[in-house]
C-alpha positions as CSV (number, residue, x, y, z in Angstrom):
1,M,-10.5,44.8,30.7
2,S,-10.8,48.5,31.6
3,A,-13.8,49.7,33.3
4,I,-16.3,52.0,31.6
5,V,-17.2,55.2,33.3
6,S,-20.1,57.4,32.3
7,I,-20.4,61.0,33.1
8,I,-24.0,62.4,32.8
9,P,-24.3,66.2,32.6
10,P,-26.7,67.7,34.7
11,G,-30.1,68.7,33.5
12,R,-30.3,65.9,31.2
13,P,-32.5,63.1,31.5
14,K,-30.8,59.8,32.1
15,R,-32.6,57.4,29.7
16,R,-31.0,59.0,26.7
17,L,-27.7,57.4,27.7
18,V,-28.9,53.9,28.1
19,L,-28.6,53.0,24.7
20,P,-25.1,54.5,24.2
21,L,-23.9,52.9,27.4
22,L,-25.1,49.6,26.4
23,A,-23.5,49.9,22.8
24,A,-20.0,50.7,24.5
25,T,-20.4,47.8,26.8
26,G,-21.1,45.5,23.8
27,V,-18.1,46.9,21.7
28,A,-15.9,46.5,24.8
29,L,-17.0,42.8,25.2
30,L,-16.7,42.2,21.6
31,S,-13.4,43.5,21.5
32,G,-12.1,41.6,24.5
33,C,-13.7,38.4,22.9
34,G,-11.7,38.9,19.8
35,A,-8.4,39.3,21.5
36,L,-9.2,35.4,22.9
37,R,-10.3,33.9,19.6
38,T,-8.2,31.1,18.6
39,D,-10.3,30.0,15.3
40,H,-7.0,29.6,13.3
41,V,-6.3,26.4,15.5
42,T,-8.6,23.5,15.3
43,V,-8.6,21.2,18.2
44,G,-8.2,17.6,17.5
45,A,-7.1,18.2,13.8
46,V,-4.9,15.7,12.0
47,P,-3.1,17.8,9.4
48,D,-1.0,14.9,7.6
49,D,-2.3,12.0,5.9
50,Y,-1.0,8.3,6.0
51,R,-1.2,8.0,2.2
52,T,1.2,11.0,1.9
53,N,3.7,9.5,4.6
54,H,3.5,6.1,3.1
55,P,2.6,6.4,-0.6
56,I,2.2,3.2,-2.7
57,V,5.1,3.5,-5.6
58,V,4.9,1.6,-9.0
59,G,8.1,0.5,-10.2
60,E,10.7,-1.9,-10.8
61,K,11.8,-4.2,-8.2
62,Q,14.0,-7.3,-7.9
63,E,12.3,-10.5,-6.8
64,S,14.5,-13.3,-5.3
65,I,14.6,-16.6,-3.9
66,D,17.4,-18.7,-2.2
67,V,17.3,-22.4,-3.3
68,P,19.3,-24.6,-0.8
69,V,21.5,-27.4,-2.1
70,A,23.0,-30.0,-0.1
71,V,26.6,-30.9,-0.6
72,D,26.0,-34.4,-1.7
73,G,22.8,-33.0,-3.8
74,Y,23.7,-33.4,-7.4
75,R,20.3,-33.8,-8.6
76,L,17.1,-31.3,-8.6
77,T,14.6,-32.6,-6.1
78,R,11.0,-32.1,-6.3
79,G,11.0,-29.7,-3.4
80,Q,13.5,-27.6,-5.1
81,R,11.4,-27.7,-8.4
82,D,8.1,-26.8,-6.7
83,V,9.7,-23.8,-4.6
84,V,11.0,-22.4,-7.9
85,E,7.9,-23.0,-9.8
86,G,5.8,-21.3,-7.3
87,F,8.2,-18.3,-7.3
88,L,8.0,-17.9,-10.9
89,Y,4.2,-18.2,-10.9
90,P,3.7,-14.4,-11.2
91,Y,6.6,-14.1,-13.7
92,D,5.4,-12.3,-16.7
93,R,6.6,-14.3,-19.5
94,K,5.5,-11.7,-22.2
95,A,7.8,-9.1,-20.8
96,A,10.9,-11.2,-21.3
97,S,12.4,-10.0,-18.1
98,P,15.7,-11.8,-17.7
99,V,15.8,-14.7,-15.0
100,T,19.4,-15.0,-13.5
101,I,20.3,-17.9,-11.5
102,L,23.4,-17.4,-9.1
103,V,25.7,-20.1,-8.5
104,P,28.0,-20.3,-5.2
105,D,31.6,-20.3,-6.0
106,G,34.1,-21.4,-3.4
107,A,31.6,-23.3,-0.9
108,A,31.3,-26.5,0.2
109,N,28.4,-27.5,-2.3
110,S,30.0,-25.6,-5.3
111,A,30.2,-28.6,-7.5
112,A,26.6,-29.9,-6.2
113,A,25.1,-26.2,-7.1
114,S,26.8,-26.5,-10.6
115,S,25.1,-29.8,-11.2
116,V,21.7,-28.7,-10.0
117,V,21.6,-25.5,-11.9
118,V,21.6,-27.3,-15.2
119,E,18.5,-29.2,-14.4
120,L,17.1,-26.1,-13.0
121,G,17.4,-24.2,-16.0
122,R,15.7,-27.1,-18.3
123,A,12.9,-26.9,-15.7
124,M,12.4,-23.1,-16.3
125,R,12.3,-23.4,-20.1
126,R,9.8,-26.4,-19.9
127,Q,7.6,-23.8,-17.7
128,G,8.0,-21.3,-20.4
129,V,10.8,-19.2,-19.0
130,T,13.3,-18.8,-21.9
131,N,15.6,-16.0,-21.1
132,V,17.8,-17.6,-18.4
133,F,21.2,-16.5,-17.5
134,V,23.7,-18.4,-15.1
135,Q,26.2,-16.5,-13.0
136,S,28.6,-17.0,-10.3
137,Y,29.1,-15.4,-7.0
138,Q,32.0,-15.8,-4.6
139,V,31.4,-17.1,-1.2
140,G,35.1,-17.4,0.2
141,Q,34.0,-20.1,2.9
142,P,35.1,-23.4,1.7
143,D,33.1,-25.1,4.7
144,V,29.8,-23.6,4.2
145,S,27.2,-24.5,2.1
146,A,25.7,-21.4,0.1
147,P,22.2,-21.6,-1.7
148,L,21.3,-21.1,-5.4
149,R,19.6,-17.6,-5.9
150,V,17.2,-16.9,-8.3
151,T,16.1,-13.3,-9.2
152,Y,14.3,-11.4,-11.9
153,T,13.1,-7.8,-12.3
154,A,9.3,-7.1,-12.4
155,I,6.8,-4.3,-11.9
156,R,5.4,-4.0,-8.6
157,A,3.6,-1.7,-6.3
158,S,5.4,-1.3,-3.1
159,T,5.8,1.4,-0.3
160,G,8.4,2.1,2.5
161,K,9.5,-0.2,5.0
162,C,7.5,0.0,8.6
163,G,8.6,0.5,12.2
164,R,9.8,3.9,11.9
165,W,9.7,5.5,15.6
166,P,11.7,9.0,15.4
167,E,10.0,10.7,18.1
168,D,8.1,9.8,21.4
169,L,4.3,9.2,21.1
170,N,3.6,11.6,23.9
171,D,5.2,14.1,22.6
172,N,2.4,15.3,20.1
173,P,0.6,18.4,21.3
174,E,-0.8,19.0,17.9
175,N,-2.4,15.4,17.7
176,R,-0.8,14.4,14.6
177,H,-0.4,11.1,13.2
178,W,2.8,9.3,14.1
179,A,5.5,8.4,11.9
180,N,4.5,4.8,11.5
181,F,0.6,5.2,11.4
182,G,-1.0,3.3,8.2
183,C,2.1,1.9,7.0
184,S,1.1,-1.5,7.5
185,Y,-2.4,-0.8,5.9
186,Q,-0.6,0.8,2.7
187,N,1.9,-2.4,2.5
188,N,-1.0,-4.8,2.7
189,L,-3.0,-2.9,0.0
190,A,-0.1,-3.0,-2.3
191,A,0.5,-6.7,-1.8
192,Q,-2.9,-7.4,-2.9
193,I,-2.8,-5.7,-6.3
194,A,-2.6,-8.0,-9.1
195,D,-1.9,-5.7,-11.9
196,P,0.2,-2.4,-10.6
197,H,-0.5,-1.0,-14.0
198,D,-4.3,-0.5,-12.7
199,L,-2.7,2.1,-10.5
200,L,-1.2,4.5,-13.0
201,G,-4.6,4.4,-15.3
202,P,-7.8,2.8,-16.3
203,R,-7.7,-0.2,-18.7
204,R,-9.0,-0.1,-22.1
205,S,-12.5,-1.4,-22.5
206,T,-12.4,-4.7,-24.5
207,E,-14.8,-5.2,-27.6
208,I,-18.3,-6.0,-27.1
209,D,-19.7,-9.5,-28.3
210,A,-23.0,-8.3,-29.6
211,E,-24.1,-11.9,-30.0
212,N,-23.5,-12.8,-26.6
213,R,-25.0,-9.5,-25.4
214,T,-28.2,-10.1,-27.3
215,V,-28.6,-13.6,-25.8
216,A,-28.0,-12.2,-22.5
217,I,-31.0,-9.4,-23.1
218,D,-33.3,-11.9,-24.4
219,T,-32.9,-14.3,-21.6
220,Y,-33.5,-11.4,-19.1
221,Q,-36.4,-10.0,-21.1
222,K,-38.2,-13.5,-21.3
223,Q,-38.0,-14.5,-17.6
224,K,-41.0,-14.4,-15.4
225,T,-40.8,-12.9,-11.7
226,V,-43.1,-14.9,-9.6
227,F,-43.2,-13.4,-6.1
228,E,-43.8,-16.1,-3.4
229,S,-44.5,-15.1,0.2
230,T,-42.5,-16.5,2.9
231,I,-44.9,-15.6,5.7
232,N,-46.8,-18.7,7.0
233,Y,-50.0,-17.3,7.7
234,D,-51.1,-20.6,9.6
235,Q,-49.1,-19.8,12.5
């Protein structure tokens, strides 16, 4: 900062230049501080959002499960049936999405799997799943036992996979969120959503049961509220 030099002409009182000198000094100081201002940078700011980096997307997703079949297991076991029934529990039967059973071809247990899939299809139909298709897939290893694979397509809420670390956490001078921040939270939240359509918009209100509402209001109005003190004054 440059120094301020004041020249006082002879014959004039010095007190008149006190205010101009102070004003000039103030302007110079303000101009110097203005050059050092960094209001455009907010210290500790986090410009990004984990909901933007890991958005929850509602769309079609293929659900699948592998059912192991032994080489000599030609009958559907209770464990196999329970596993498939649990897998199809969230299946929307009203949507009539086809359920596909893939049978291994060219494996050591191909004959047993072909026998089990017949009973498995019957168990699914008893459970209310009527749109069942059976297809085969090539294994090419006759000494390996391959499983049955049951798949269907459903509307699910999901987000991307976690575990992305594209850069060093220490190389973050702007104090931004790292790439994996909030990923597990978004995945857990998406997994807990029972109906993904709730994320798209509100549901339509159901009709009001006028009789039930009248009974509830009458019960509320007729009840008597009695205050009972819980303080023991004898102590």
